[in-house]
N, C-alpha and C positions, 0 to 999 in steps of 0.2 A: 504493500500500500504506500509506503514511504517513497519507494522508487517511482511508483506510478504518479504520485503527486508532483515529485520533482520533475519528471518528464513532461507533465502537463504544463507546469510553470515555464519550463524551458521553451516548449513549443509555442506557448502563448507569447512570450517575449519575442521570439523570432518572428511570429506573425505580426505583432505590433510594430516591430522595427521595420519590417518589410513594408507594412502599410504606410508608416510615416515617411519612408524614403520615397514611396511612389506618389503620396498625396501632397508632399510639401511643395509649395510654390515660393520662389525667392521673392522677397518684398523688402523694400527699404522705406524709411520715413520720408515722405514727400513734403508734408507740411504739418504744422501743429498750430491750432488756434484755440485760444481760451476765451471764456466769457464769464460774467458774473450772473449767477442764478440764485434763487431762494431755496433753502432746504425745508424739511418738514416742520421746522420750528419757526419758519418765516425769517430766518437769518441768511445773509448772503454767504455763498460758497462758490468754489471754482468748478467750472465744467470745461472739459477739453474735448475737441474733435481732432483726432489724429488721422490724416489721410495718407495711405500707403501708396507706393509706386504702382499698385494695381488699380488705383482709383477708388478703393473701398475706404469707407469712413468708420472709425471706431471711437465711440464716445464713452467718457467716464466722468463722474462727478464725485466730489470729496465729501465724506461724512464729517460731522463736527460734534464734539462732545459738549455737554452742558458744563462739565467741570474738567479741568486739566491740571496735571501735577507740575511741580516746578522743574522736574527733570525731563519733561516731554519736549520733543522738537517744536520749534516755534510755528504756530499757525499765524501767518502774516495778515494782520488787519490794518485798515487805513487809519483808524483812530480819528476820523473826522466826525465830530459830534453832529454835523449838519446832515450826515447821510447814515441812515440805519443805526443811529445811536453809536456811531464810531465803529461799527462792525463790517463796513464795506470791505471788499477784497479787490479793488481795482489795481492796487499795487502788485498783488500776486498775479493777477491776470496779465498786467503789463510785463511782468518778469517772464511769464511763459511765452508771450508773443514776441518779445524783443531779445531775450537772452537764451532761453531754452530752445525755442524753435530753430534758430539758425545753427545752434551748436549740435543739434541732433539730426539735422537734415542729411539724408543719405545713409544713415546707419541701418543695419539689418534689424528688422523688428523682432527677430527671434533671439537676439543677443540681449536679453533682459538685464543681466548683471552688468554688462559693459555700459548700457544706456543709463542704468541707475547710478553706477559709479561716476560716470561723466557728469551727471546732474549734481550729485552730492559732493563729490570731491573736487571736480574741476571748475564747474560753473559757480557753485555756491562756496564751498571750501571753508565754511565757518565751523569751528569746533569748540567744545567745552571740555571740562575735565572728565565727563562721562561719555563723550563721543561726538558725533556730528550733530550740530544744533540747527542748521538750516535757517539762520537768521537773515541771510542776504536774499535768498530767493523765496523762502517760505516753504514749510513742509506741505502746506495745502497745494501750492503750485507744483511741487515735485511729485506728490502722490497722484494728482490727477493725471499727469503725463505718464507716470509709471503704470497706472491701472489701464489706461488706453493702450499703452504699448503691449501689456500682457494679452489683451484681447486681440490685438493685431498679430502678435506672435502665435497665438493659438490657432488663428485662422490660417496663417501661412503654413503651419505645420500640419494642418488638417485634423486637429484634435480638439475635444471640448476644453473650455477654459480650466476646469478643475484638473484635467489630465496634465495640461501644460504647467500649472502651478505645482502639482505634485512632482513633476520631473525637475522643475527648477529647485524644489526643496530637497531633492535627492530621495524622495519616497518611492515605494514600490508602485507600479502602475498596472500590474496584472490583475489587481482586484481592488474595487472601491466599495466602501461601506458608508451609508448615510449616517451622520452622527445622531445621537439622542438629542431631540429638540430641547432647548432651554427656554422656559416661558416666564416672563416678568409679570408677577401678579400684584405686588405691592411696591410702591415707590416711596423713597425718602430722600434725605439730603437735598442736593441741588435740584432733584427731579420732582419735588413735591413741597407743598406748603405745610408740612407738619414738623414734628420734633424728632423724627427718626434720623439717627446718624447714618445708617446704612442706606445707600441709594437704591439698591435693587434686591428684592426678595424673590428668588426664582425657584421654580420647580422643574424637575427632570423626570419624566415618566419612564424610568429605567425598566419597568416590567412590561412595557409594550412589545408586542410581537413584530411590529413594523413601524416605520416612520409615520405612516398615515394614522395608525392606531394611536401613536404617541401624541400627535396633534389633536386628535379627538379627545383623548384623556385630558390634555392640558386645557382645551377649550371648555370642557364640562366642569373641571375644577374651578376655572375662572368665573364662570357664570354662577356656580353654586356659592362661591365666595362672595359674589356681589349680593346675592340674596341674604346671606348671613350678615354682611355688613349693614345692609339696609334695615334688617330686623333688629340688630343690636344697637346701632348708632343713629338710625334715621336715613332717609333717602339721600340727603345732601352729602352724607359721608362717603357715598359711592362715586364721587367725582374722581377722575383719573389724573395722574401726574404726567410728566413730560413724555414718558415712554409707554403709556397705556396701562400701567399698573395702578391700583387704587391708592390714592393719596390720603388715606383716612386721617383727618386731623385729630381725632380723639385718641388715637394710639400714641402713647408716650414713649414706649421703648420696644425693642425687638422681642421681649419676653412676654408681652401681653397676649 
Protein backbone atom coordinates (compact mmCIF):
# COMPACT_ATOMS: atom_id res chain seq x y z
CA UNK A 1 0.00 0.00 0.00
CA UNK A 2 2.85 2.38 0.85
CA UNK A 3 4.55 1.76 -2.51
CA UNK A 4 1.24 2.18 -4.30
CA UNK A 5 0.65 5.56 -2.65
CA UNK A 6 4.19 6.71 -3.46
CA UNK A 7 3.77 5.63 -7.09
CA UNK A 8 0.46 7.50 -7.37
CA UNK A 9 2.07 10.65 -5.94
CA UNK A 10 4.99 10.36 -8.39
CA UNK A 11 2.70 9.90 -11.39
CA UNK A 12 0.51 12.80 -10.24
CA UNK A 13 3.51 15.11 -10.01
CA UNK A 14 4.71 14.05 -13.47
CA UNK A 15 1.27 14.67 -14.91
CA UNK A 16 1.03 18.10 -13.28
CA UNK A 17 4.52 19.10 -14.42
CA UNK A 18 3.72 17.99 -17.97
CA UNK A 19 0.43 19.87 -17.89
CA UNK A 20 2.14 23.01 -16.60
CA UNK A 21 4.82 22.94 -19.29
CA UNK A 22 2.24 22.48 -22.04
CA UNK A 23 -0.25 25.05 -20.72
CA UNK A 24 2.20 27.81 -19.77
CA UNK A 25 2.17 30.96 -21.86
CA UNK A 26 5.05 33.43 -21.53
CA UNK A 27 3.78 36.81 -20.35
CA UNK A 28 5.40 39.97 -19.06
CA UNK A 29 4.09 43.08 -17.34
CA UNK A 30 2.97 45.56 -19.99
CA UNK A 31 1.48 48.18 -17.67
CA UNK A 32 0.31 48.75 -14.11
CA UNK A 33 -2.36 51.30 -13.20
CA UNK A 34 -3.67 52.08 -9.71
CA UNK A 35 -6.75 53.95 -8.51
CA UNK A 36 -8.40 54.91 -5.22
CA UNK A 37 -11.56 52.97 -4.31
CA UNK A 38 -13.63 52.52 -1.13
CA UNK A 39 -13.46 49.35 0.94
CA UNK A 40 -16.30 47.63 2.82
CA UNK A 41 -15.98 50.13 5.69
CA UNK A 42 -16.25 53.12 3.35
CA UNK A 43 -12.55 53.95 3.67
CA UNK A 44 -10.22 54.57 0.70
CA UNK A 45 -7.91 51.78 -0.41
CA UNK A 46 -5.74 50.94 -3.42
CA UNK A 47 -6.91 48.95 -6.44
CA UNK A 48 -4.55 47.92 -9.24
CA UNK A 49 -5.03 46.76 -12.83
CA UNK A 50 -2.04 44.86 -14.20
CA UNK A 51 -2.06 44.36 -17.97
CA UNK A 52 0.16 41.59 -19.30
CA UNK A 53 1.82 41.32 -22.71
CA UNK A 54 -1.03 39.00 -23.75
CA UNK A 55 -3.50 41.88 -23.34
CA UNK A 56 -5.22 40.35 -20.31
CA UNK A 57 -6.01 42.51 -17.27
CA UNK A 58 -5.60 41.27 -13.69
CA UNK A 59 -7.15 43.28 -10.85
CA UNK A 60 -6.49 43.31 -7.11
CA UNK A 61 -7.57 45.52 -4.20
CA UNK A 62 -5.94 45.83 -0.79
CA UNK A 63 -7.73 44.97 2.47
CA UNK A 64 -7.31 47.28 5.45
CA UNK A 65 -7.56 46.47 9.15
CA UNK A 66 -9.40 48.59 11.70
CA UNK A 67 -6.46 48.23 14.08
CA UNK A 68 -2.76 47.95 13.26
CA UNK A 69 0.24 47.13 15.41
CA UNK A 70 3.33 49.32 15.76
CA UNK A 71 5.48 46.66 14.07
CA UNK A 72 3.34 46.34 10.95
CA UNK A 73 4.46 47.64 7.56
CA UNK A 74 3.24 51.16 6.84
CA UNK A 75 -0.15 51.59 5.20
CA UNK A 76 0.45 54.89 3.40
CA UNK A 77 -2.36 57.43 3.94
CA UNK A 78 -2.53 61.03 2.68
CA UNK A 79 -3.33 62.52 6.12
CA UNK A 80 -5.27 65.32 4.42
CA UNK A 81 -8.14 66.18 6.82
CA UNK A 82 -10.15 67.64 3.93
CA UNK A 83 -10.43 64.25 2.20
CA UNK A 84 -11.90 61.14 3.81
CA UNK A 85 -10.84 62.31 7.30
CA UNK A 86 -7.19 62.01 6.30
CA UNK A 87 -7.51 58.41 5.08
CA UNK A 88 -7.09 59.07 1.36
CA UNK A 89 -4.56 56.96 -0.54
CA UNK A 90 -3.72 59.17 -3.53
CA UNK A 91 -0.02 59.15 -2.54
CA UNK A 92 0.06 55.36 -2.60
CA UNK A 93 -1.77 55.39 -5.95
CA UNK A 94 0.75 57.85 -7.39
CA UNK A 95 3.60 55.66 -6.15
CA UNK A 96 2.21 52.72 -8.09
CA UNK A 97 1.68 54.72 -11.27
CA UNK A 98 4.93 56.70 -11.26
CA UNK A 99 7.45 54.48 -9.42
CA UNK A 100 6.39 50.84 -9.44
CA UNK A 101 4.84 50.68 -12.92
CA UNK A 102 7.95 51.72 -14.88
CA UNK A 103 10.24 49.65 -12.64
CA UNK A 104 8.27 46.45 -13.25
CA UNK A 105 7.52 46.84 -16.95
CA UNK A 106 8.78 43.88 -18.97
CA UNK A 107 9.23 41.52 -16.00
CA UNK A 108 8.00 37.92 -16.25
CA UNK A 109 4.67 37.69 -14.36
CA UNK A 110 5.56 34.21 -13.07
CA UNK A 111 8.63 35.53 -11.23
CA UNK A 112 6.72 36.56 -8.11
CA UNK A 113 9.72 36.61 -5.76
CA UNK A 114 11.80 38.72 -8.15
CA UNK A 115 8.96 41.22 -8.60
CA UNK A 116 8.26 41.47 -4.86
CA UNK A 117 11.97 41.87 -4.10
CA UNK A 118 12.32 44.64 -6.67
CA UNK A 119 9.40 46.56 -5.16
CA UNK A 120 10.41 46.08 -1.52
CA UNK A 121 14.19 46.27 -1.63
CA UNK A 122 15.00 48.34 -4.73
CA UNK A 123 12.12 50.77 -5.28
CA UNK A 124 11.14 51.23 -1.63
CA UNK A 125 14.25 50.17 0.27
CA UNK A 126 13.15 51.40 3.71
CA UNK A 127 13.95 49.23 6.71
CA UNK A 128 13.46 49.13 10.45
CA UNK A 129 15.05 47.02 13.18
CA UNK A 130 12.50 44.25 12.51
CA UNK A 131 12.61 44.22 8.69
CA UNK A 132 11.29 46.06 5.65
CA UNK A 133 8.94 48.87 6.65
CA UNK A 134 7.76 50.12 3.22
CA UNK A 135 7.47 53.76 4.33
CA UNK A 136 8.47 55.22 0.94
CA UNK A 137 6.04 53.41 -1.36
CA UNK A 138 3.51 52.14 1.16
CA UNK A 139 2.63 48.54 1.97
CA UNK A 140 -0.82 49.09 0.44
CA UNK A 141 0.73 50.09 -2.90
CA UNK A 142 3.14 47.15 -2.92
CA UNK A 143 0.55 44.58 -1.84
CA UNK A 144 -1.95 45.60 -4.53
CA UNK A 145 0.64 45.10 -7.26
CA UNK A 146 1.87 41.85 -5.71
CA UNK A 147 -1.66 40.39 -5.60
CA UNK A 148 -2.36 41.35 -9.20
CA UNK A 149 0.98 39.82 -10.21
CA UNK A 150 0.07 36.53 -8.51
CA UNK A 151 -3.15 36.34 -10.52
CA UNK A 152 -1.31 37.09 -13.74
CA UNK A 153 1.32 34.48 -12.90
CA UNK A 154 -1.28 31.81 -12.21
CA UNK A 155 -2.98 32.49 -15.54
CA UNK A 156 0.34 32.37 -17.42
CA UNK A 157 1.14 29.01 -15.81
CA UNK A 158 -2.32 27.65 -16.52
CA UNK A 159 -3.10 26.80 -12.89
CA UNK A 160 -5.61 28.06 -10.30
CA UNK A 161 -4.41 30.88 -8.04
CA UNK A 162 -4.33 28.64 -4.95
CA UNK A 163 -2.08 26.17 -6.82
CA UNK A 164 0.29 28.97 -7.84
CA UNK A 165 0.48 30.31 -4.26
CA UNK A 166 1.14 26.82 -2.89
CA UNK A 167 4.01 26.40 -5.36
CA UNK A 168 5.48 29.77 -4.41
CA UNK A 169 5.27 28.77 -0.74
CA UNK A 170 7.02 25.46 -1.40
CA UNK A 171 3.98 23.40 -0.44
CA UNK A 172 2.83 20.13 -1.99
CA UNK A 173 0.51 20.55 -4.96
CA UNK A 174 -0.63 16.97 -5.59
CA UNK A 175 -3.45 17.28 -3.06
CA UNK A 176 -5.46 20.24 -1.77
CA UNK A 177 -7.79 20.34 1.23
CA UNK A 178 -10.23 23.13 2.08
CA UNK A 179 -9.53 24.57 5.55
CA UNK A 180 -12.01 24.50 8.41
CA UNK A 181 -14.01 27.76 8.17
CA UNK A 182 -13.47 30.30 10.97
CA UNK A 183 -16.60 32.29 11.76
CA UNK A 184 -16.65 35.61 13.61
CA UNK A 185 -19.69 35.70 15.91
CA UNK A 186 -18.91 38.34 18.59
CA UNK A 187 -16.94 41.56 18.06
CA UNK A 188 -15.00 43.63 20.58
CA UNK A 189 -12.05 46.02 20.77
CA UNK A 190 -11.78 48.36 17.77
CA UNK A 191 -14.46 46.36 15.97
CA UNK A 192 -17.37 47.18 18.28
CA UNK A 193 -18.65 49.77 20.75
CA UNK A 194 -18.44 47.61 23.85
CA UNK A 195 -15.95 46.96 26.66
CA UNK A 196 -14.54 43.68 25.35
CA UNK A 197 -10.75 43.79 24.94
CA UNK A 198 -10.66 40.95 22.42
CA UNK A 199 -11.63 41.96 18.89
CA UNK A 200 -12.92 38.66 17.57
CA UNK A 201 -14.60 35.66 19.14
CA UNK A 202 -14.64 32.92 16.54
CA UNK A 203 -15.96 29.40 16.20
CA UNK A 204 -14.53 26.57 14.10
CA UNK A 205 -16.91 23.70 13.21
CA UNK A 206 -14.19 21.04 13.43
CA UNK A 207 -16.69 18.18 13.57
CA UNK A 208 -18.18 18.94 10.15
CA UNK A 209 -17.84 16.32 7.45
CA UNK A 210 -17.32 18.89 4.69
CA UNK A 211 -16.71 22.60 4.15
CA UNK A 212 -20.35 23.00 3.10
CA UNK A 213 -21.58 21.40 6.32
CA UNK A 214 -19.16 23.54 8.33
CA UNK A 215 -20.62 26.73 6.84
CA UNK A 216 -24.13 25.49 7.64
CA UNK A 217 -23.19 24.75 11.26
CA UNK A 218 -21.59 28.18 11.64
CA UNK A 219 -24.60 29.99 10.16
CA UNK A 220 -27.02 28.12 12.41
CA UNK A 221 -24.94 28.87 15.53
CA UNK A 222 -24.80 32.55 14.53
CA UNK A 223 -28.58 32.83 14.17
CA UNK A 224 -29.25 30.91 17.39
CA UNK A 225 -26.83 33.25 19.17
CA UNK A 226 -28.79 36.24 17.81
CA UNK A 227 -31.99 34.86 19.34
CA UNK A 228 -30.24 34.25 22.67
CA UNK A 229 -28.80 37.79 22.77
CA UNK A 230 -32.19 39.38 21.99
CA UNK A 231 -33.90 37.28 24.65
CA UNK A 232 -31.33 38.09 27.34
CA UNK A 233 -30.39 41.70 26.57
CA UNK A 234 -33.08 43.05 24.23
CA UNK A 235 -33.35 43.55 20.47
CA UNK A 236 -30.88 46.47 20.30
CA UNK A 237 -28.11 44.28 21.76
CA UNK A 238 -28.01 42.23 18.54
CA UNK A 239 -26.45 45.07 16.53
CA UNK A 240 -23.32 43.95 14.71
CA UNK A 241 -19.75 45.24 14.82
CA UNK A 242 -17.28 46.03 12.04
CA UNK A 243 -16.94 42.45 10.84
CA UNK A 244 -20.44 41.09 11.27
CA UNK A 245 -20.12 39.65 14.77
CA UNK A 246 -22.50 40.84 17.47
CA UNK A 247 -21.20 43.86 19.40
CA UNK A 248 -23.27 43.29 22.54
CA UNK A 249 -22.71 46.39 24.74
CA UNK A 250 -23.97 44.66 27.90
CA UNK A 251 -21.20 42.05 27.84
CA UNK A 252 -18.39 43.40 30.02
CA UNK A 253 -15.73 40.68 29.66
CA UNK A 254 -14.95 37.49 27.77
CA UNK A 255 -16.08 35.25 30.64
CA UNK A 256 -19.72 36.38 30.68
